[in-house]
C-alpha positions as CSV (number, residue, x, y, z in Angstrom):
1,X,-20.6,3.5,4.6
2,X,-17.9,1.0,5.7
3,X,-15.4,-0.1,3.1
4,X,-14.7,-3.7,4.2
5,X,-14.0,-6.1,1.3
6,X,-10.4,-6.9,0.3
7,X,-8.6,-5.5,3.3
8,X,-8.6,-3.3,6.4
9,X,-11.9,-1.6,7.2
10,X,-12.4,2.1,6.6
11,X,-15.5,4.0,7.7
12,X,-16.5,6.7,5.2
13,X,-18.2,9.4,7.2
14,X,-20.4,12.1,5.6
15,X,-20.2,10.1,2.4
16,X,-21.3,11.9,-0.8
17,X,-20.6,8.8,-2.9
18,X,-20.1,5.0,-2.6
19,X,-16.4,4.2,-2.6
20,X,-15.7,0.7,-3.9
21,X,-13.3,-1.4,-1.9
22,X,-9.8,-1.7,-3.3
23,X,-7.1,-4.0,-2.0
24,X,-4.9,-0.9,-2.1
25,X,-6.4,0.9,0.8
26,X,-4.5,4.1,0.0
27,X,-6.6,4.3,-3.2
28,X,-9.8,3.9,-1.2
29,X,-8.7,6.7,1.2
30,X,-7.9,8.9,-1.8
31,X,-11.4,8.3,-3.2
32,X,-12.9,9.2,0.1
33,X,-10.9,12.4,0.3
34,X,-11.8,13.4,-3.3
35,X,-15.4,13.9,-2.0
36,X,-16.6,15.7,1.0
37,X,-16.4,12.8,3.4
38,X,-13.6,11.7,5.7
39,X,-11.9,8.3,6.4
40,X,-11.6,6.6,9.8
41,X,-9.5,3.4,10.0
42,X,-11.9,1.0,11.8
43,X,-10.9,-1.6,14.5
44,X,-7.2,-2.0,13.6
45,X,-6.9,-4.8,16.2
46,X,-9.9,-6.9,15.0
47,X,-9.2,-10.6,14.3
48,X,-7.6,-13.3,16.5
49,X,-4.1,-11.9,15.8
50,X,-5.1,-8.4,16.9
51,X,-3.5,-7.2,13.7
52,X,-6.3,-6.4,11.2
53,X,-4.5,-3.3,10.3
54,X,-0.7,-3.2,11.1
55,X,1.2,-0.4,12.6
56,X,3.2,-0.3,9.3
57,X,0.0,0.3,7.3
58,X,-1.1,3.0,9.6
59,X,2.2,4.8,9.1
60,X,2.3,4.3,5.3
61,X,-1.2,5.5,4.5
62,X,-1.8,9.3,4.3
63,X,-4.9,11.3,4.3
64,X,-7.1,9.4,6.8
65,X,-8.8,11.4,9.5
66,X,-8.8,9.1,12.4
67,X,-8.4,5.7,14.0
68,X,-11.0,3.8,16.0
69,X,-9.2,3.3,19.2
70,X,-11.8,1.4,21.3
71,X,-14.2,-1.3,20.3
72,X,-15.1,-2.9,23.6
73,X,-17.4,-5.7,22.5
74,X,-14.7,-7.4,20.5
75,X,-11.4,-6.0,21.6
76,X,-11.6,-5.9,25.4
77,X,-9.7,-2.7,25.4
78,X,-6.7,-3.8,23.3
79,X,-7.1,-1.2,20.5
80,X,-5.7,1.7,22.7
81,X,-2.4,-0.3,23.1
82,X,-1.9,-0.3,19.3
83,X,-2.9,3.4,19.1
84,X,-0.3,4.2,21.8
85,X,2.4,2.3,19.9
86,X,1.5,4.2,16.7
87,X,1.6,7.6,18.4
88,X,4.8,7.0,20.3
89,X,6.8,5.6,17.4
90,X,5.7,8.1,14.7
91,X,8.4,10.3,13.2
92,X,8.0,13.8,14.5
């Protein structure tokens, strides 16, 4: 199940329910976590601007389980660069 409408994409893995898309992605993540599934932020660099999901969003949201870091057929390897920025600038 991929939550796609109204914002950044979230893949709902091991879904036990259908989570409706919400413009507030934290709400969608919370709904995924309320069940037995887990949330993966999908292709954060999708779109011409390579900013489908910003670094700020990735830092703000809590409870997601992973980030898709490589989507070769549409990103030509640019997702790992965003992932490296996210990891290296996170508060520790």
